[in-house]
C-alpha positions in Angstrom: -22.9 19.9 10.4 -22.9 18.9 14.0 -20.5 20.5 16.5 -19.1 17.0 17.4 -18.1 16.4 13.7 -16.6 19.9 13.5 -14.5 19.1 16.5 -13.6 15.7 15.1 -12.4 17.3 11.9 -10.2 19.7 13.8 -8.6 16.9 15.9 -8.0 15.0 12.7 -6.2 18.0 11.2 -4.1 18.3 14.3 -3.2 14.6 14.1 -2.0 15.1 10.5 0.2 18.1 11.5 3.2 17.0 13.6 3.7 20.5 15.0 0.1 20.8 16.2 -0.4 17.4 17.9 -1.8 17.5 21.4 -2.0 13.9 22.5 -3.2 14.7 26.0 -5.9 17.0 24.9 -7.0 14.6 22.2 -7.4 11.7 24.6 -9.3 13.9 27.1 -11.7 15.0 24.3 -12.3 11.4 23.2 -12.9 10.2 26.8 -15.5 12.9 27.5 -18.1 11.3 25.3 -18.3 8.0 23.3 -19.7 9.9 20.3 -16.4 11.8 20.1 -14.4 8.7 19.3 -17.0 7.5 16.8 -17.1 10.8 15.0 -13.3 11.0 14.9 -12.9 7.4 13.5 -15.2 8.3 10.6 -13.3 11.5 9.8 -9.9 9.8 10.2 -10.8 7.0 7.8 -11.8 9.6 5.2 -8.6 11.5 5.8 -6.5 8.5 4.8 -8.3 8.0 1.5 -6.1 8.9 -1.5 -9.1 10.6 -3.1 -9.1 13.2 -0.4 -5.4 14.0 -1.0 -6.2 14.5 -4.7 -9.2 16.7 -3.9 -7.2 18.8 -1.5 -4.4 19.2 -4.1 -6.9 20.4 -6.8 -8.5 22.7 -4.3 -5.2 24.3 -3.5 -4.5 24.8 -7.2 -7.8 26.5 -7.9 -7.9 29.0 -5.1 -5.5 30.7 -2.7 -6.1 30.4 1.0 -6.6 33.7 2.9 -3.9 34.6 5.3 -6.4 34.9 8.2 -7.2 31.2 7.9 -4.7 29.0 9.8 -3.5 25.7 8.3 -5.5 23.7 10.8 -8.7 25.6 9.9 -8.0 25.0 6.2 -7.5 21.3 6.6 -10.4 20.8 8.9 -12.6 22.9 6.6 -11.5 20.7 3.7 -12.5 17.6 5.6 -16.0 19.0 6.3 -16.7 20.8 2.9 -20.1 19.7 1.7 -19.0 18.6 -1.7 -16.1 16.7 -0.3 -18.3 15.1 2.4 -20.5 13.7 -0.4 -17.7 12.6 -2.7 -15.3 11.3 0.0 -16.6 10.9 3.5 -20.0 9.3 2.8 -18.7 6.8 0.1 -15.8 5.9 2.4 -18.2 5.4 5.4 -20.5 3.2 3.2 -17.4 1.2 2.2 -16.6 0.6 5.9 -20.0 -1.1 6.3 -19.1 -3.8 3.8 -17.9 -7.0 5.3 -14.4 -7.7 3.9 -13.6 -10.7 1.8 -10.3 -12.1 3.1 -8.0 -13.8 0.7 -4.8 -15.4 2.1 -2.1 -17.8 0.9 0.5 -19.8 2.8 4.2 -19.6 1.8 4.9 -21.5 -1.4 1.4 -21.4 -2.8 -0.3 -19.2 -5.4 -4.0 -18.5 -5.6 -6.2 -17.0 -8.4 -9.5 -15.5 -7.3 -12.2 -13.7 -9.3 -14.0 -11.0 -7.4 -17.7 -10.2 -7.6 -17.0 -7.3 -10.0 -15.1 -9.5 -12.4 -11.6 -8.4 -11.3 -9.1 -11.2 -11.3 -6.5 -11.3 -8.5 -3.4 -13.6 -8.4 -1.9 -13.9 -5.0 1.7 -14.8 -4.3 2.7 -17.0 -1.4 2.4 -15.6 2.1 0.0 -12.9 0.9 -3.1 -11.5 2.6 -5.7 -9.2 1.1 -8.9 -7.7 2.5 -11.4 -6.8 -0.3 -14.4 -4.5 0.0 -16.6 -3.9 -3.0 -18.9 -0.9 -2.2 -21.6 0.9 -4.0 -19.3 3.8 -5.0 -15.8 2.4 -4.5 -13.9 -0.8 -4.7 -11.0 -1.1 -2.2 -8.4 -3.8 -1.4 -6.0 -3.7 1.5 -2.7 -5.4 0.8 -1.8 -6.6 4.3 1.3 -8.5 3.2 3.0 -10.0 0.2 2.4 -9.5 -3.5 -0.6 -9.7 -5.9 -1.3 -9.2 -9.5 -4.6 -7.4 -10.4 -6.5 -7.5 -13.6 -9.2 -4.9 -12.8 -12.6 -5.0 -14.4 -13.4 -1.6 -15.8 -16.1 0.4 -13.9 -15.8 4.2 -14.3 -18.4 4.7 -11.6 -16.4 2.7 -9.0 -12.7 3.5 -8.8 -10.5 0.6 -7.7 -7.9 1.3 -5.0 -5.3 -0.9 -3.4 -4.1 0.4 -0.1 -1.1 -0.4 2.1 0.6 1.5 5.0 3.2 2.8 2.5 0.7 4.2 0.0 -2.0 3.4 -2.4 -2.6 2.7 -6.1 -5.8 3.9 -7.7 -7.2 2.8 -11.1 -10.4 2.5 -13.2 -9.5 -0.6 -15.2 -6.1 -2.0 -15.9 -3.6 -4.8 -15.0 -0.8 -4.2 -12.6 1.4 -5.9 -9.9 1.8 -4.5 -6.4 4.3 -5.7 -3.9 5.0 -4.9 -0.2 8.6 -5.6 0.7 11.5 -3.9 2.5 9.2 -1.2 3.9 8.0 -0.1 0.5 5.1 -0.5 -1.9 6.2 -1.2 -5.5 3.9 -0.8 -8.5 4.5 -2.4 -11.9 1.9 -1.5 -14.6 1.1 -4.1 -17.2 -1.8 -2.4 -18.9 -3.6 0.9 -18.6 -2.8 3.7 -16.2 -2.4 3.7 -12.4 -1.8 6.6 -10.0 0.7 5.8 -7.2 0.4 7.9 -4.0 2.6 7.6 -0.9 1.0 7.7 2.5 0.1 11.2 3.6 -2.0 14.1 2.4 0.5 16.5 0.8 2.8 14.4 -1.3 3.7 14.1 -4.9 1.9 11.4 -6.9 2.8 9.7 -10.1 0.8 8.3 -13.0 2.4 5.2 -14.4 1.5 3.6 -17.8 2.2 0.2 -19.4 5.8 -1.0 -18.8 6.6 1.5 -16.0 7.5 0.8 -12.4 8.0 2.9 -9.2 7.7 2.5 -5.5 6.5 4.5 -2.4 8.5 4.4 0.8 8.4 6.6 3.9 6.1 9.1 2.3 8.1 9.6 -0.9 8.1 8.3 -4.5 11.0 6.8 -6.4 11.8 7.7 -9.9 9.7 6.0 -12.5 11.6 3.4 -14.6 10.8 1.1 -17.4 10.8 -2.7 -17.2 10.6 -5.5 -19.8 6.9 -6.6 -20.3 8.1 -9.8 -22.0 10.2 -11.0 -19.1 9.0 -13.8 -16.8 7.8 -12.7 -13.4 6.9 -14.3 -10.1 3.7 -15.8 -11.5 5.8 -18.1 -13.7 8.3 -18.8 -10.9 11.0 -16.3 -11.8 12.5 -13.1 -10.4 14.7 -11.0 -12.7 16.5 -8.0 -11.2 19.4 -5.7 -12.0 20.1 -5.4 -8.3 18.3 -5.8 -4.9 19.6 -6.2 -1.4 19.9 -9.7 -0.1 17.4 -8.8 2.7 14.8 -8.0 0.1 15.5 -11.1 -1.9 15.1 -13.2 1.2 11.8 -11.5 2.0 10.7 -12.4 -1.5 11.9 -16.0 -1.1 10.1 -16.4 2.2 6.8 -16.0 0.3 7.8 -19.1 -1.8 9.6 -21.2 0.8 7.7 -23.4 3.4 11.0 -23.3 5.3 11.7 -19.8 6.8 14.9 -18.1 5.8 16.6 -15.5 8.1 19.6 -13.3 7.9 21.7 -13.2 11.1 23.9 -10.2 10.1 22.3 -6.9 9.1 25.4 -6.0 7.1 24.9 -9.1 5.0 21.3 -8.2 4.4 22.5 -4.9 2.8 24.7 -6.7 0.2 23.3 -6.4 -3.3 22.7 -9.3 -5.7 21.5 -9.3 -9.3 20.4 -11.9 -11.8 17.6 -14.1 -12.8 16.4 -16.3 -9.9 14.1 -19.3 -9.8 11.6 -18.8 -6.9 10.3 -22.4 -6.7 13.6 -23.7 -5.3 14.4 -21.1 -2.6 16.7 -23.3 -0.5 18.9 -24.3 -3.4 19.0 -20.7 -4.5 20.3 -19.3 -1.2 22.9 -22.1 -1.1 24.1 -21.2 -4.6 24.2 -17.5 -3.7 26.3 -18.4 -0.6 28.9 -20.0 -2.8 29.0 -16.9 -5.1 29.0 -14.2 -2.4 30.9 -15.8 0.4 28.4 -16.3 3.2 27.2 -19.5 5.0 23.9 -21.2 5.2 23.1 -23.0 8.5 20.1 -25.3 9.0 18.4 -24.9 12.4 15.2 -26.1 13.9 13.6 -22.8 12.9 14.7 -22.9 9.3 17.8 -21.6 7.3 20.0 -18.9 8.8 22.4 -16.9 6.5 25.5 -15.4 8.1 29.1 -14.4 7.2 
C-alpha cells in the first residue's frame, strides 16, 4: 500500500472523528501534491459506503482492539485492510467510473422507468435520481423527492439507495423511499431492507414487509407497521395518522405545479391527520385552512399559508 494512500486513510479517519479534525493541516496536506487530493477522494467515497459501516461493525464484534492502537489508527487500518480494500474500496471505485443515468420529474408528474438490470422505479413529482449500475454493485442516489423501487434480484450485486440522511440496502425487494423534512423514510412492501443512518458507527435496522422507519440526523426511529392494502402516493393518496403541516406541504409541492409556502414556522409545526388527495393540492390546502384556522393567500410566486 502506498504511503500516500496510508496518509489519505488517516486523514479520512480524522475527518470522521469530530475531536480529531485538523482542517488547517488537512488543507495543507492536500495542497502539497495533487495526488493527495485524488487519493483522499477515493478513500472518502469508500468511507461513506454503508457496506463499510457493516464491515467495521462485524470486525469490532469478532476481535477486541488492543489498547496500544488509538482510535484513528484502528479506523485508518480498517479503511486500508486488504480484504476490505477488495470488498469495498475497489468495487466502490469501479462504481464511480460508471456514468450515472439521471431520472428526473417536474412537480405534478409521475414517471415509471425500467433500469438495465430489470429493476422498476416509479418516481413521484419533483424527484431526481442518479443511477449507477456497476459490475459488483448497483447504487442509486435519491437527490430529492420520493420513489418506489421494485428491485430485480441479483445476489452478486447488492442494490443500495443513498441519500444524505442514510441509505437502504437490499438484494431484491419492493420498497418506498422518501426524502422529506430532513429525514429518509423507508416503507417495505416486499422482502427485507436494511436502513442505515449516515455515519459509520450507528445502529441499523432490518425492515420486513409492512414495516416503516426513518433515519434523521444520524439516528433511527422506532420501526412501526403500516397497512399494505391502503392507497399510497402512486394512486394519488396520502394517508397519515399525523404529520406536521410543513411536511405535508413539502409532500404537496411534489404534486403541485404551483409552489406552496408557509410564512409562519409555528404554523408549519402544527400537526394534521387524515386521508388526503394529492392530485388537487390547492383545493386541499384551502380545505385545511378552513379546518385549522389559517389563511391561504395567492401571490405571484404561488400560495402562501399564514395565521
